[in-house]
C-alpha positions in Angstrom: 25.3 10.8 9.4 25.2 14.5 8.4 23.3 15.3 5.3 23.9 18.5 3.2 21.0 19.1 0.8 21.5 21.5 -2.2 18.1 22.8 -3.6 17.6 24.6 -7.0 17.1 24.6 -10.7 20.0 24.9 -13.1 17.7 26.3 -15.6 17.0 29.5 -13.6 20.6 31.0 -13.3 21.0 32.0 -9.6 18.4 29.5 -8.4 21.4 27.0 -9.0 23.1 28.3 -6.0 22.3 25.5 -3.7 23.1 22.9 -6.5 26.5 24.5 -7.2 27.6 24.8 -3.5 26.9 21.2 -2.7 28.4 20.0 -6.0 31.7 21.7 -4.8 31.3 20.2 -1.3 31.0 16.8 -2.9 34.6 17.0 -4.2 36.0 17.0 -0.6 36.2 14.0 1.7 33.5 14.9 4.3 33.5 12.3 6.8 30.1 10.8 7.7 28.4 13.3 5.3 26.2 12.6 2.4 25.4 15.4 -0.1 22.1 15.4 -2.1 21.2 17.7 -5.1 17.4 18.3 -5.4 15.2 20.5 -7.3 12.4 20.2 -4.7 11.9 18.4 -1.3 9.4 15.7 -1.4 7.7 13.6 1.5 9.5 10.6 0.5 12.8 12.2 1.4 12.0 11.6 5.1 12.7 8.0 4.8 16.2 8.7 4.0 16.6 11.5 6.5 15.1 9.9 9.6 18.3 8.9 11.2 20.2 12.0 10.3 22.3 13.6 13.1 22.2 16.8 11.3 20.7 18.2 8.1 22.1 21.4 6.3 19.9 22.9 3.6 21.6 25.4 1.0 19.3 27.3 -1.2 18.8 30.7 -3.0 16.5 33.3 -2.0 15.6 36.6 -3.6 15.6 39.6 -1.6 15.5 43.4 -2.4 16.9 44.3 1.1 20.0 42.0 1.2 22.6 41.2 -1.4 23.7 38.3 0.7 22.4 36.7 3.9 23.3 33.5 5.6 20.4 32.1 7.6 
């Protein structure tokens, strides 16, 4: 199972980037994929992710040097 985790806070404008992207991805039929929307990572999350074959994190990051970067 693949997990796509969107991180962010809708109360802080661009910080909701991860949540917005994963919300859009949920509208597609992604096989063997589970989408999670989170405001922060917690230790308890490992219990759900322990058997994941792939984990993708999507989050915003402030930078004065780069307008946009994919890492």
